[in-house]
C-alpha positions in Angstrom: 6.5 -15.0 -7.7 6.5 -11.1 -7.1 3.9 -11.1 -4.2 3.3 -7.1 -5.4 3.8 -3.8 -7.0 4.6 -0.3 -6.2 2.3 2.2 -7.8 0.7 5.9 -6.9 -3.1 6.4 -6.3 -4.6 9.0 -9.5 -8.0 9.1 -8.0 -11.8 7.8 -7.9 -14.1 7.8 -10.8 -17.3 5.2 -11.3 -18.0 2.5 -13.9 -21.1 0.4 -14.7 -20.3 -3.6 -14.6 -21.9 -5.9 -17.2 -25.0 -5.8 -15.2 -25.5 -2.0 -15.3 -24.6 -1.4 -11.7 -22.6 1.1 -10.5 -19.1 0.5 -9.5 -17.0 2.9 -7.5 -13.3 2.2 -8.4 -10.0 3.8 -7.8 -7.6 4.4 -10.8 -3.9 3.1 -9.4 -0.6 4.0 -11.5 0.7 0.4 -11.3 4.5 0.5 -11.9 6.6 -0.4 -14.3 9.0 -1.6 -11.3 13.0 -2.1 -10.9 14.4 -4.7 -9.2 16.8 -2.7 -7.1 17.9 -5.3 -5.0 17.2 -9.4 -4.2 17.8 -10.8 -1.1 17.7 -14.4 0.0 18.4 -16.6 3.2 21.7 -17.9 2.5 22.9 -14.1 2.4 20.4 -12.2 4.1 18.0 -14.5 6.6 15.3 -14.2 5.0 13.8 -14.1 1.2 12.7 -10.4 -0.2 12.9 -8.3 -3.2 13.5 -4.9 -3.4 11.4 -2.7 -6.0 11.6 0.7 -7.2 9.1 3.3 -8.6 8.6 6.7 -9.8 11.6 8.8 -11.5 13.9 11.8 -9.4 17.1 13.4 -9.4 20.7 11.0 -8.7 21.2 14.2 -6.1 18.3 13.5 -4.3 19.7 10.1 -3.5 22.0 9.7 -0.5 25.5 8.6 -1.7 25.7 5.2 -0.8 22.5 4.3 -2.6 23.5 6.2 -5.6 27.1 4.0 -6.0 24.7 0.8 -5.8 23.0 2.0 -8.3 25.1 3.6 -11.0 27.3 -0.3 -9.9 24.5 -2.1 -11.0 23.1 0.5 -13.8 20.1 1.2 -12.5 18.3 4.7 -12.5 17.7 6.6 -9.4 14.2 6.3 -8.2 11.8 8.0 -5.6 9.7 5.1 -3.8 11.6 1.6 -2.6 10.4 -0.8 -0.6 11.0 -3.8 0.3 8.7 -7.1 -0.2 9.0 -10.5 1.9 8.6 -13.4 -0.2 8.3 -17.1 1.3 10.5 -18.6 -1.0 13.6 -17.5 -3.1 12.7 -15.0 -4.9 12.5 -15.4 -9.1 13.7 -12.1 -10.8 17.2 -10.6 -10.4 18.4 -7.1 -10.0 17.0 -4.9 -12.9 14.6 -6.7 -14.3 11.0 -5.1 -14.3 7.8 -5.5 -12.6 4.6 -4.6 -14.4 1.2 -5.0 -13.6 0.2 -8.0 -15.3 1.1 -9.8 -12.6 -2.3 -8.6 -11.5 -5.7 -9.6 -13.5 -9.8 -9.0 -13.1 -10.9 -10.9 -10.0 -7.8 -10.7 -7.8 -7.6 -9.4 -4.1 -5.6 -6.5 -2.9 -4.1 -5.4 0.0 -2.8 -1.6 -0.1 -0.7 0.4 1.8 -0.4 4.0 1.7 -0.4 7.3 4.3 -3.6 8.5 5.3 -4.4 12.0 4.9 -3.4 14.2 7.5 -6.3 16.1 9.6 -4.4 17.9 12.1 -5.0 18.1 15.9 -8.5 16.7 16.4 -10.8 16.3 19.1 -11.7 13.0 20.9 -15.3 13.1 18.9 -13.9 12.8 15.6 -10.6 11.4 16.5 -12.0 8.7 18.4 -15.9 8.8 17.8 -16.8 9.7 21.3 -20.7 9.7 21.7 -20.1 13.7 23.5 -21.8 15.1 26.7 -25.4 15.9 26.4 -26.9 18.8 24.3 -29.7 19.4 26.6 -31.3 20.7 30.2 -28.1 23.0 30.8 -25.6 20.7 30.5 -22.3 22.5 29.6 -20.3 19.6 28.4 -20.7 19.0 25.0 -17.8 18.0 23.5 -15.3 17.9 25.7 -13.0 15.0 27.5 -14.3 15.3 31.0 -12.8 13.0 33.5 -10.4 10.9 32.4 -9.2 9.2 35.4 -9.7 7.3 39.0 -9.8 9.1 42.1 -8.2 7.5 44.9 -7.2 4.4 43.0 -5.6 4.3 40.8 -4.7 8.1 40.9 -4.0 8.3 37.8 -4.7 8.1 33.9 -4.3 5.0 32.6 -2.0 3.7 29.5 -3.9 4.0 26.3 -6.6 6.8 27.1 -8.3 7.9 24.0 -7.8 11.4 23.6 -7.5 14.7 21.4 -4.5 14.5 19.4 -3.2 14.6 15.9 -5.2 12.5 13.4 -4.5 11.5 10.2 -1.3 11.0 8.4 0.0 7.2 9.6 0.6 4.2 7.6 -2.5 2.5 6.6 -3.4 -0.3 5.2 -6.8 -1.5 3.4 -7.7 -4.8 3.1 -9.7 -7.0 0.2 -9.8 -4.7 -2.6 -10.9 -6.4 -5.9 -9.4 -5.7 -9.0 -12.0 -4.5 -11.7 -9.8 -3.5 -14.6 -6.2 -4.0 -15.6 -4.6 -1.6 -17.8 -1.4 -3.2 -19.1 -1.1 -0.6 -22.0 -1.6 2.8 -19.8 0.4 0.6 -16.7 -2.9 1.6 -14.6 -5.5 -0.8 -12.2 -9.1 0.0 -11.1 -9.6 -1.4 -7.6 -13.2 -0.8 -5.9 -13.3 0.9 -3.1 -11.8 3.2 -1.8 -7.6 3.7 -0.9 -5.6 5.6 1.9 -4.2 8.8 0.8 -4.8 11.9 -1.2 -4.2 12.1 -5.4 -0.7 11.1 -6.1 0.2 9.2 -2.8 2.6 6.4 -3.1 1.3 3.3 -2.5 2.4 -0.6 -2.1 -0.2 -3.0 -4.1 -0.1 -6.5 -2.4 -1.6 -9.5 -3.0 -4.7 -9.9 -0.5 -3.4 -12.1 2.9 -6.6 -12.7 3.8 -7.3 -14.1 -0.1 -5.9 -17.3 -0.8 -5.1 -17.3 -5.1 -6.9 -19.4 -6.9 -5.2 -22.2 -9.2 -5.7 -20.4 -12.5 -4.1 -17.1 -11.3 -1.5 -19.2 -9.8 -0.7 -21.1 -12.7 -0.7 -18.4 -15.1 2.2 -16.1 -12.9 4.0 -19.3 -13.5 3.4 -18.9 -17.0 4.2 -15.7 -17.5 7.9 -16.1 -15.2 8.6 -19.1 -17.5 8.7 -17.3 -20.4 10.4 -14.2 -19.1 13.1 -16.9 -17.9 13.2 -17.9 -21.5 13.1 -15.4 -22.8 16.4 -14.2 -20.8 18.2 -16.8 -21.5 17.6 -16.4 -25.0 
């Protein structure tokens, strides 16, 4: 079973459920992804599958990767990520992974890069409460004292300070799949997803949510069908 897929954030909208309640959702372009490499314990020391997504020019890829792609007759892709597996991979190089591995009701962990906000003060970056706003105080948003005097006479490691905010790898956990559209290769998840529109994402099954038996059975059935078609 492939543990996830690669995709891109399209944007946010809202839909209405069966009860008429408004649900804020993020629409994602999920796949199709090409299996670029397969790794196993015997050869590499661990099980993993390397997926690629998003078209690009061959000239934008480094020569070793370009040679590998030409050797395996694969098209160059912009976004390449490796997903670890517990068991040996059931796919092979050049297989296509689509968003039909997900279904409504699944929970996902989505990894992306958050929006960059530049250099920010401590109140915005760390949520400081700030200084007094009245009685002649002239210290409202500044850090103030950041270290002790006689001991230890230094700033302790990990002290929250103003600095660069955002533009970092971020994971949002347990987002529920509301809709899966296999015709347009899109999925809609409840809630917000890291990054701006157009951000490339890694979409994986939630670590803190166990797959239901019906989901496991459905995925095994799809994989068996693919293996049967490839054998023919």
